[in-house]
SERO-4910 file (N, C-alpha, C, O; in steps of 0.05 Angstrom, whole numbers):
BEGIN
 pado doro    nc1    nc2    nc3   cac1   cac2   cac3    cc1    cc2    cc3    oc1    oc2    oc3
  Unk    A   1195   -917    -24   1215   -898    -16   1226   -883    -40   1231   -895    -61
  Unk    A   1228   -857    -38   1238   -840    -60   1268   -836    -58   1279   -834    -36
  Unk    A   1281   -835    -81   1310   -831    -82   1315   -807   -101   1299   -802   -119
  Unk    A   1337   -792    -97   1343   -770   -115   1351   -780   -143   1363   -802   -146
  Unk    A   1344   -765   -163   1351   -772   -191   1380   -763   -197   1393   -774   -215
  Unk    A   1389   -743   -182   1417   -733   -185   1426   -722   -158   1410   -712   -143
  Unk    A   1452   -724   -153   1463   -713   -129   1490   -700   -135   1505   -709   -152
  Unk    A   1496   -679   -120   1521   -665   -123   1537   -666    -97   1526   -662    -76
  Unk    A   1562   -671   -100   1580   -670    -77   1606   -656    -86   1623   -669    -99
  Unk    A   1608   -631    -80   1632   -616    -89   1633   -613   -119   1615   -602   -132
  Unk    A   1654   -624   -131   1658   -622   -160   1649   -646   -175   1657   -652   -197
  Unk    A   1630   -662   -163   1620   -686   -176   1589   -685   -175   1577   -679   -155
  Unk    A   1577   -691   -199   1549   -695   -200   1544   -723   -209   1555   -733   -229
  Unk    A   1527   -737   -194   1521   -765   -199   1492   -767   -208   1474   -757   -194
  Unk    A   1487   -780   -231   1460   -785   -240   1453   -814   -234   1468   -832   -239
  Unk    A   1429   -818   -222   1421   -845   -213   1414   -862   -237   1412   -887   -234
  Unk    A   1409   -851   -260   1400   -866   -283   1421   -863   -305   1437   -844   -305
  Unk    A   1422   -881   -325   1441   -879   -347   1433   -857   -366   1424   -862   -388
  Unk    A   1437   -832   -358   1427   -809   -372   1439   -806   -400   1426   -798   -419
  Unk    A   1465   -813   -403   1478   -810   -429   1468   -832   -449   1464   -827   -472
  Unk    A   1464   -856   -439   1452   -877   -456   1424   -870   -464   1416   -874   -487
  Unk    A   1409   -860   -445   1381   -851   -451   1381   -830   -473   1365   -831   -492
  Unk    A   1399   -810   -470   1400   -789   -490   1409   -800   -518   1399   -792   -538
  Unk    A   1428   -818   -517   1437   -831   -542   1415   -846   -556   1413   -845   -581
  Unk    A   1398   -859   -541   1376   -875   -553   1353   -857   -563   1344   -860   -585
  Unk    A   1344   -839   -545   1318   -825   -551   1321   -795   -552   1302   -782   -561
  Unk    A   1343   -784   -543   1348   -755   -543   1326   -738   -530   1317   -718   -541
  Unk    A   1316   -747   -506   1296   -730   -493   1309   -704   -483   1331   -704   -473
  Unk    A   1294   -682   -486   1304   -656   -479   1312   -654   -449   1331   -640   -442
  Unk    A   1297   -669   -432   1302   -667   -403   1330   -677   -396   1343   -668   -377
  Unk    A   1340   -697   -412   1368   -707   -407   1388   -685   -413   1407   -680   -397
  Unk    A   1385   -672   -436   1403   -650   -443   1402   -628   -423   1422   -616   -416
  Unk    A   1378   -621   -414   1375   -600   -394   1388   -607   -368   1402   -590   -356
  Unk    A   1385   -631   -358   1398   -639   -333   1428   -638   -335   1441   -628   -317
  Unk    A   1439   -648   -357   1468   -647   -361   1478   -618   -363   1499   -611   -352
  Unk    A   1464   -602   -379   1472   -574   -382   1471   -560   -355   1489   -544   -349
  Unk    A   1451   -565   -338   1449   -553   -312   1472   -562   -294   1483   -546   -279
  Unk    A   1479   -588   -296   1501   -598   -280   1528   -585   -288   1544   -578   -271
  Unk    A   1532   -582   -314   1556   -569   -324   1557   -540   -314   1578   -530   -306
  Unk    A   1534   -526   -315   1533   -498   -305   1540   -497   -275   1553   -478   -266
  Unk    A   1531   -516   -260   1538   -517   -231   1568   -521   -227   1580   -509   -209
  Unk    A   1580   -540   -242   1608   -547   -239   1627   -527   -252   1650   -524   -243
  Unk    A   1617   -513   -272   1635   -494   -287   1619   -468   -291   1610   -463   -313
  Unk    A   1616   -452   -270   1600   -428   -271   1612   -406   -289   1597   -388   -298
  Unk    A   1638   -406   -294   1651   -385   -310   1668   -398   -331   1693   -397   -330
  Unk    A   1656   -409   -352   1671   -423   -373   1687   -403   -389   1682   -379   -389
  Unk    A   1707   -413   -403   1724   -396   -420   1707   -382   -441   1711   -358   -447
  Unk    A   1689   -396   -454   1672   -385   -475   1643   -391   -470   1636   -413   -461
  Unk    A   1626   -371   -475   1597   -374   -475   1587   -364   -502   1597   -344   -512
  Unk    A   1568   -379   -513   1558   -371   -540   1528   -374   -539   1517   -394   -530
  Unk    A   1514   -353   -550   1485   -355   -553   1480   -369   -580   1499   -372   -596
  Unk    A   1456   -378   -584   1450   -390   -610   1438   -418   -606   1434   -427   -584
  Unk    A   1431   -431   -628   1419   -457   -627   1438   -478   -616   1462   -475   -616
  Unk    A   1427   -501   -608   1443   -522   -597   1460   -535   -619   1479   -550   -613
  Unk    A   1455   -529   -644   1471   -540   -666   1496   -523   -671   1512   -530   -688
  Unk    A   1499   -501   -657   1523   -484   -660   1545   -494   -641   1540   -497   -617
  Unk    A   1568   -498   -652   1591   -507   -637   1612   -485   -635   1616   -470   -655
  Unk    A   1626   -483   -613   1646   -463   -609   1671   -476   -598   1670   -494   -581
  Unk    A   1694   -466   -606   1720   -474   -595   1738   -450   -594   1735   -431   -609
  Unk    A   1758   -451   -576   1776   -429   -572   1805   -439   -576   1812   -460   -566
  Unk    A   1820   -424   -592   1848   -430   -597   1864   -406   -587   1861   -383   -596
  Unk    A   1883   -410   -568   1900   -389   -559   1926   -389   -575   1939   -410   -578
  Unk    A   1933   -366   -586   1958   -363   -602   1975   -344   -587   1974   -319   -591
  Unk    A   1992   -355   -569   2008   -338   -551   2027   -320   -566   2030   -296   -559
  Unk    A   2041   -330   -586   2061   -314   -600   2048   -291   -615   2061   -270   -617
  Unk    A   2024   -295   -625   2010   -273   -640   1994   -255   -621   1982   -236   -630
  Unk    A   1994   -262   -595   1979   -247   -575   1949   -245   -582   1938   -223   -583
  Unk    A   1937   -268   -587   1909   -267   -594   1896   -294   -587   1909   -314   -583
  Unk    A   1870   -293   -586   1853   -317   -583   1834   -318   -606   1824   -297   -614
  Unk    A   1830   -342   -617   1812   -345   -640   1789   -363   -631   1793   -384   -620
  Unk    A   1765   -352   -635   1741   -368   -630   1731   -378   -657   1727   -362   -676
  Unk    A   1727   -404   -659   1715   -416   -683   1686   -423   -677   1680   -436   -657
  Unk    A   1668   -414   -695   1640   -420   -693   1633   -438   -717   1639   -431   -740
  Unk    A   1621   -461   -711   1612   -479   -733   1582   -483   -730   1571   -489   -709
  Unk    A   1568   -481   -753   1540   -486   -753   1533   -502   -778   1525   -491   -799
  Unk    A   1536   -528   -776   1528   -547   -797   1510   -568   -783   1515   -577   -761
  Unk    A   1489   -575   -797   1469   -594   -785   1470   -619   -802   1458   -620   -824
  Unk    A   1483   -640   -792   1484   -666   -807   1456   -679   -805   1442   -678   -785
  Unk    A   1449   -692   -828   1423   -706   -829   1428   -735   -837   1446   -741   -853
  Unk    A   1412   -752   -827   1413   -780   -834   1398   -784   -861   1373   -786   -861
  Unk    A   1413   -784   -883   1401   -787   -909   1405   -815   -920   1392   -823   -939
  Unk    A   1425   -829   -909   1430   -856   -916   1429   -873   -892   1428   -863   -869
  Unk    A   1430   -899   -895   1428   -917   -872   1453   -917   -854   1452   -922   -830
  Unk    A   1476   -912   -866   1502   -915   -852   1516   -890   -844   1536   -891   -830
  Unk    A   1507   -867   -854   1522   -842   -849   1505   -818   -850   1482   -818   -861
  Unk    A   1515   -796   -838   1501   -770   -839   1515   -753   -860   1539   -756   -866
  Unk    A   1500   -735   -872   1511   -716   -891   1503   -688   -884   1484   -683   -870
  Unk    A   1518   -669   -895   1511   -640   -892   1506   -631   -921   1524   -629   -937
  Unk    A   1481   -625   -927   1474   -615   -953   1467   -586   -954   1473   -572   -973
  Unk    A   1456   -576   -932   1447   -548   -931   1462   -534   -909   1465   -544   -887
  Unk    A   1471   -510   -915   1484   -493   -895   1464   -472   -887   1455   -456   -904
  Unk    A   1456   -472   -862   1435   -454   -852   1448   -432   -836   1459   -438   -815
  Unk    A   1447   -407   -845   1460   -385   -830   1446   -380   -804   1422   -384   -800
  Unk    A   1462   -370   -784   1451   -360   -759   1461   -331   -756   1483   -325   -766
  Unk    A   1446   -315   -742   1453   -287   -740   1453   -277   -711   1441   -290   -693
  Unk    A   1467   -255   -707   1468   -242   -681   1476   -261   -658   1461   -264   -639
  Unk    A   1498   -274   -661   1509   -293   -642   1527   -278   -622   1547   -266   -630
  Unk    A   1520   -279   -597   1536   -266   -576   1558   -286   -567   1552   -309   -560
  Unk    A   1583   -277   -568   1606   -292   -558   1618   -277   -535   1625   -254   -537
  Unk    A   1621   -291   -513   1632   -280   -489   1657   -297   -481   1655   -321   -479
  Unk    A   1679   -283   -477   1705   -297   -473   1718   -288   -448   1720   -264   -443
  Unk    A   1728   -307   -432   1743   -300   -407   1772   -304   -414   1781   -326   -420
  Unk    A   1787   -282   -413   1816   -283   -420   1832   -271   -397   1822   -256   -381
  Unk    A   1857   -279   -395   1875   -269   -375   1883   -240   -382   1887   -224   -364
  Unk    A   1887   -234   -407   1896   -208   -416   1873   -191   -426   1852   -201   -434
  Unk    A   1878   -164   -427   1858   -146   -438   1857   -148   -468   1877   -155   -481
  Unk    A   1834   -143   -479   1829   -144   -508   1833   -117   -520   1821    -97   -511
  Unk    A   1849   -116   -541   1855    -91   -555   1834    -86   -577   1824    -64   -581
  Unk    A   1828   -108   -592   1809   -106   -615   1798   -133   -621   1810   -154   -615
  Unk    A   1775   -134   -634   1762   -159   -642   1755   -156   -672   1743   -135   -679
  Unk    A   1761   -176   -688   1753   -175   -716   1748   -202   -727   1756   -223   -716
  Unk    A   1733   -203   -749   1726   -228   -763   1750   -236   -780   1764   -219   -791
  Unk    A   1754   -262   -782   1775   -273   -799   1762   -294   -817   1747   -311   -807
  Unk    A   1766   -294   -843   1780   -273   -857   1762   -249   -861   1740   -248   -851
  Unk    A   1772   -229   -874   1757   -205   -880   1765   -181   -863   1767   -159   -873
  Unk    A   1770   -186   -837   1780   -164   -820   1759   -145   -810   1767   -125   -797
  Unk    A   1733   -149   -815   1713   -131   -805   1715   -129   -774   1714   -150   -761
  Unk    A   1718   -105   -764   1720   -102   -735   1693   -104   -722   1673    -96   -733
  Unk    A   1694   -115   -698   1669   -118   -682   1672   -102   -657   1694   -101   -644
  Unk    A   1651    -88   -649   1651    -73   -624   1651    -93   -601   1634   -112   -601
  Unk    A   1668    -90   -582   1669   -108   -559   1665    -92   -533   1671    -69   -531
  Unk    A   1654   -107   -514   1649    -95   -487   1662   -113   -466   1663   -138   -470
  Unk    A   1671   -101   -445   1683   -116   -423   1665   -111   -398   1660    -88   -391
  Unk    A   1656   -133   -386   1638   -130   -362   1655   -128   -337   1680   -129   -338
  Unk    A   1642   -125   -314   1655   -122   -288   1674   -145   -281   1694   -141   -268
  Unk    A   1666   -169   -290   1683   -193   -284   1707   -196   -303   1724   -213   -299
  Unk    A   1708   -179   -324   1730   -180   -342   1725   -196   -368   1742   -198   -385
  Unk    A   1700   -206   -370   1693   -221   -395   1689   -201   -418   1678   -180   -414
  Unk    A   1699   -209   -441   1696   -193   -465   1674   -205   -483   1675   -229   -488
  Unk    A   1655   -189   -491   1633   -198   -507   1631   -183   -533   1636   -159   -535
  Unk    A   1623   -198   -554   1618   -186   -581   1593   -199   -592   1585   -221   -583
  Unk    A   1581   -186   -612   1559   -198   -627   1569   -203   -655   1577   -184   -669
  Unk    A   1568   -228   -663   1576   -236   -690   1551   -233   -708   1531   -247   -703
  Unk    A   1552   -216   -728   1527   -211   -743   1516   -235   -759   1492   -238   -761
  Unk    A   1534   -252   -769   1525   -274   -786   1546   -297   -787   1570   -292   -790
  Unk    A   1536   -321   -784   1553   -345   -787   1540   -362   -808   1518   -371   -805
  Unk    A   1556   -367   -829   1546   -384   -851   1565   -408   -852   1585   -408   -866
  Unk    A   1558   -428   -836   1575   -452   -834   1598   -449   -814   1598   -462   -794
  Unk    A   1617   -431   -821   1641   -428   -803   1648   -399   -802   1647   -385   -823
  Unk    A   1656   -389   -778   1666   -362   -775   1687   -362   -754   1684   -374   -732
  Unk    A   1709   -348   -759   1729   -344   -739   1728   -315   -729   1723   -297   -744
  Unk    A   1732   -312   -703   1733   -286   -691   1760   -283   -676   1766   -300   -659
  Unk    A   1776   -263   -683   1802   -259   -670   1799   -238   -648   1789   -216   -653
  Unk    A   1809   -245   -624   1810   -227   -602   1839   -220   -598   1855   -235   -588
  Unk    A   1847   -196   -608   1875   -186   -605   1879   -176   -577   1863   -161   -566
  Unk    A   1901   -185   -565   1907   -179   -537   1927   -157   -534   1945   -154   -552
  Unk    A   1926   -142   -513   1944   -120   -507   1971   -132   -500   1990   -117   -495
***
């Protein structure tokens, strides 16, 4: 008799197998793909979407008093060089990273921090604001100034 490998009921996705333990042990791509697909089903319109490699991390900080949102992009790849810990020895740049942000307020301007270089931004029909960050070398902040 066949059983489903995963099932969804409303806002819950159940995996029949210990998918996170499996990924922790062997990191098979299919585990990551299943979890990513489940997250997309449960959260179809996330606050932030970022293109780029899976080693790129993004976080959003809302600064209400300054009327802005800051997106932090991190791209560091730790390597197991010793038996007990990982290290970061090389910083590998990534380019042309698209950042899409869902905000309550309209965006007045977008710029890199530090440096202040302005980025062209577009707003789609759903109200998401998108920019292309030309280069990330380890860490880059993007400020979305709000109206």
